[in-house]
Structures are given as C-alpha cells and as structure tokens.
N, C-alpha and C positions, 0 to 999 in steps of 0.2 A: 147405423150411418152416422158419421161424424157431423157435428153442427156446421152449417154454412158460415164461413167467416164474413163478418160485416166489413164493408169497405169504409175504413175510418179516415181516408185521406181527405184533406180539405177540398171543398167543392169550388170549382170555377165554372161559371155559366156563361156561354156565348149564345146570344139571341140572334137568329137569322131565319125567320119563318117566311120565305118567299118562294121563288121558282128554282128550277134546276141550275140555270146559269148564274143566278144570284148566289146560290150556295157555293158553286165552284169558284167564283171570283173572291170568295171569302177564305178559301183554303190557305193562301199565304199568311193571312192574319192568324188563323187557327194554328198553323205551324209555328208561328212566332210565340203564341201562348204556350204551346207544348214545351218549347225549348226554355222559356222563361219560368215555367211553373212545372218542373219535372215531378214534384211530389204531389201535385193536385190531381183530382179526378175531374176531367174536363167533360162537361155535359153540354151538348149542343141542343138547344131548343129550336126546333125547325118544323116545317110542314111534314106531317106524318107520312105522306105519300113518298117523300124523299128518302125514307129509311134505307132502301137498298143502296143508295149512293152515300148517305151519311155514314154508313158502316164501313165504307171504303176509305174514309178520310183518316190517315194515320194518327192525327192529333187527337181524335175524338175517342173518349172512353165510353160514353153513354149517349143515347138519343132520347130526347124528351119531345114527344109529338105535341105540336101546338095547333089548335084548330082555328083560332082567330086572334087577330092582333091584340084586341083588348082583354083577352083572357089572362088572369093573373097566373104566374108560374107557381107550381105547387111546392113551395119551400117554406119552412117555418122561419120566423124572424131569427136572424143570426146564423142560419144554416149555411148560407152561401158566403164564401170568403172573398171571391173576386167575381164581379158581374160585368160583362162586356156587351155593349149594344152594337152589334154588327148589322142591325136591321135597317136603320135609317137615322135621320137627323132631326126628326120631328118630336112633338110632345107625347104622342101616343106610345111610341117605342121607348122613349126616355122614361115615361111613367111606369112601364112594365119593369124596367131595370131598377129604377129608384125604389119601387115597392119591395124589392128583395131585402133592402137594408143591409147590403153587403159591407164587409169591412173596407173593401176598395171597389169603387164603381168607375168604369171606364166608358165614356161616351162623349159625343160632341156637345159643346156648350150650346144651349138654345136660348139662354137669357144672359144679359150683360152681367159680367162678374162671376159667372160659373166657371169651375175648372173644366179643362178639356179644350181641344182645338176647335176653332170655328168650322162650320160646314162650308166647304168650297164646292160649288156646283161643277165647275170646269176641271174635274179631276178624274183620272182613270180609276175605275172601281177597285181594282186590285191595289193600286197605290193608296187610295182613300183609306182602306181598312188597315193596311200596314202602317200608315202614318198615325192612325188612331192608337193602335196598340203600342207603337213606338213612343208615343207621348206619355205612356205609362211605364216606360222602361222595358218594353218587350220588342226588341229589334227584329225585323223580318225582311224578307226578300220578295218583292212583288212577282217575281218569276218562279217562285216555289209553289207550283201548281199541281204537282204529282199526287195522284191518289192510287190506292191499291187496285189490283185487277179483281174483277168479280169472280166468284167461285163457280161460274157456269160457262159453258162453251159458247162461242159465237155461232149463230145460225148460218153465217156466210163468211168463213175465214178468208182474209186477204181480198175481200170484195172492195169495189169502189162504191161507197155509200153516197147516194144523192138524197139529201134530206129535203123534202119538198115543202115542209110545213114551216109555220112561223106563228108566233103568239098573236100577231095583229096583222090586218090586211096591209098596213103601211110597210111591212117587211116581206111581203109575198112577191118574189120574182115571178114573172109570167110562166105559166106551165109549159108553153111551147118552147121557151128558152131552156128550161130544165130538160125538156125532152131532147132538144138539139144537143145539149151537153152529154146527156146519157147515151144517146145514139153514137156520138163520136168516141166516147171513152170506152164503151162496151167492147171487150175483146182486145182493143189496142192497149189499154192500161190494165184491165181486169174485168171480172164479171160484175156488172152494175146491178145493184139492188136499190130499191127506193124505200126510204124510211119515213116515218111520221107517226102521229097519234091515230087513234081509232077515228076521231073526227076528221082527220086529214086523209083517210084512206080513199075517198072518192077522188080527191085531187091527185093522189099518187097513182090511182088507176088510170086517170086521164093522161098523166105524164107517160105512163108505160105504153098506153095505146098510141100516143103520138110518136113515141120513140121506137115502136115496133118491138117492144119487149113483152115476153109472156107474163101472164098474171102472177105466176109463182115467183117472179122477181119483186113483187110488191110486198114488203114486210110491214108496211104501215098498218097499225092496228092489230098486228099479230105477235108482237113482242112485249113481254113484261119489261119493267124498267131495268131489272138486272140483266136481262138478255139484250136489251137495247144497248146498255153500257158495254157489254162484251162485244157486240157488233162493231161499235165505234173503236174500242180498244184494239181490235184485231184487223181493222180495215187497212187497205192499201192507200186509200185516199178518201177524204170526206169533202163533199161540196154542199154548202149549207148557207142559209141566211144567218144573221146574227141571232142565234138561238142556242138552246142547251146542247144540241149536237156539236156545235162548233166549240163550245167550252170543254166538252168531253174530249174532243180531238186534241185540244191544248193539254189537257190533263194527262194524256197518254203519249204525247209526242207524235200522234198520227198526222201525217201530212194533210193539210186542209186548205181549202179556198173558201173564204168567208165573205159574204156579200152584205154590205151595210146600207141602210136606208136612212130613216129619220134621225138616228143617233150614230155617230161616226166611230171609227176604230180608236180615236183618241180617248174615248170613254170606255169602250167595251172590247177593243181589239185583242188579238192573241198575243202571247208573250213571244220573245225571240224563239225561233225554231223553224221547222219546215211548214210555215203557214204564210198565206197571202191574204191580205185584206183589200177588198175592192169596193170602191165607192166613187162618187163624183160630187165632192164637197160644194162646188160652185153652184149647183142647182138644188141643193138640199132645202126643203121646206121645214123639216124638223118636227112635224106633228106625228107623234108616236101613235096616236089614236085615230088617225085619218082612215077613211073607208077605202082608200086606194093606195097603191104603192107610192112611196116617196120618189120624186124625180131623181134623187141621188142614187137610188137603187135601179130605177128604170133605165138610167143612162149606162149601166154596166152591160156590156155586150157579151154574146156567146163567145166570140173570139177572145175577148179579154179573159174570160174564165178558163178557156182551154189553154191559153198561153200561161196563165198563172199555175194551172195544174202541172204543166210541163216544168215550170220553174221550181215548184216545191218538190217534185219527184226527182228532178235531175238538176240540182243546184250547180251553178258554175263554181269551179274551184279557183 
C-alpha cells in the first residue's frame, strides 16, 4: 500500500462553534475565505454535532470539533497561517484565536488601538462576517449562502414542512396557529409534515392532533441531522420560526415563510429569494430569553402566514 500523502497546504482556521443557524449565516464569509485562499486547507472549528452540515459547506476542507468555547484549539505554535474569529466579538473567542499565534489573525477589535473592525451590534449576521473578512482583503457576498446537498434522501420529498420548534420560548408561535396553517396547506399546497427536535416532539404531536393530521406526519425526533437537512432541501415550502430550519431553507433556495419574534429580520432574515419574513416590529420587546413568545411574534396571524406562503410559491411577475 502506498504511503498516505500528507496535506502540506498552509492552514487557515475559521472558528464558529455555535448552533445550526449560526453556522449557516457564516457560510458567505467562509466562501470568501475559500476564494481568497485557494492554496490553503480551510479548517472549520465548530460544534461537533454540526458535522453533517459542516461537511456540506463547499469552502471547508476539514472539520475540527470544539466542545467548549474556552478549549484551546489543538495546533502547535506557527502551524496556523491564517486564523479567523467568526464566533463573536468578545474576549473569550478572541483569546482562542490569538492563542494560535497565526501569521495573520482576523477578528473584531475588542480594545482601543487593535487592528480589525469594531463590533457593530445593529448589523445583519451574514453582513457582519463578510465585512470582517473583507477587512482582511477577502471580499464576499452576504447572499452567497448555498451549501451542498446531503448524500441521503428526504423522508418526505416535496412536502410542506412546518417546523414547530424554536430554541427559546420567546420564538415559539402558538401551537394552535401552526395547526391552522398546517390544516389549510395540507393537500392544497402539498403533504404537510411536522419537524422539530426530539425534545419538541410532544409539541409537534399536539400540533398534528389540532390539525387533524395522522401521527406518521410527525417527523420531529425521528430524523438525524443529515436526514433533516435533506427534508428541508427537497421541501416544497418551509414554515418556521427564526431557527435552523429557516436558514437551511435559505441555503437551498427552498420557499420559506419565517416568523420573527425578539430579534428581527434585519439581523437574521433570509437573503433575496423565495422567502418571506413576518414580524410586527412596533410591539417587539426584544427579550430573547423571555419565558413567553415575544409580542412581535404573537402579532403575526394565521392569515398573514397563509398569504405569505402564496406569495413565495406564486410570486407576481
């Protein structure tokens, strides 16, 4: 057997160890790195459970699982050529990147006089990270969100996916409204299935019961991450709160209706395409960790969601 060739390309590390949506909004910046560093091996340091999605990002050559923010990255001094902090703007993530001792470090300035752009809170996340790498001579496009398709089939091709879960109660649209949407779209637009995590399965079952859908339509808790990605990639329509499912719909150009609560679409909204973002800014409280849905989300009606679904599926020419 011939010896395995060692990868001798210079190493570029991108650090982004958060959740699914966080990874997906960093894709445009990663794409910019790929174009600017064609001879480098780009290593994405991210949450290990995101491996099935990280492998679909065309810009990434290698995944480095990260367990906790404070853990040092396993590189010897001088091993990393370019280190990019796509994780955040605080001292913890900056410390992880600085410790690499890279020839070139790209991050936001956290102290007066440091190189790098200042952190701007009121910035769309895709724009934020593209601006960061642009400051280091790596121009990008915030709408460059595409990722590869997973190598597994969808469990429900061409379905209407109603994603009933959300990371926090502040983003949970009422179950009875999801049920009304599902009941109206089922059959008229396509076969409705309900997605979510294992912990969200009871909520999905409640939505199904209210909508009059059989239990086998509830895929929440029954799909591994790669299968869930395939479900969204091949869906006819996705209806979701501002969560990972919505960002996957953006990544595949799947028509989507996204409901926003404590944080608005100006920060996390979809790129141009067959997507609608619904919220009511005037009544927003903005507490992402509240124990109840934000008023900006509760003000979104079933009729608004159904109208938005019609709009993204049948855009006016």
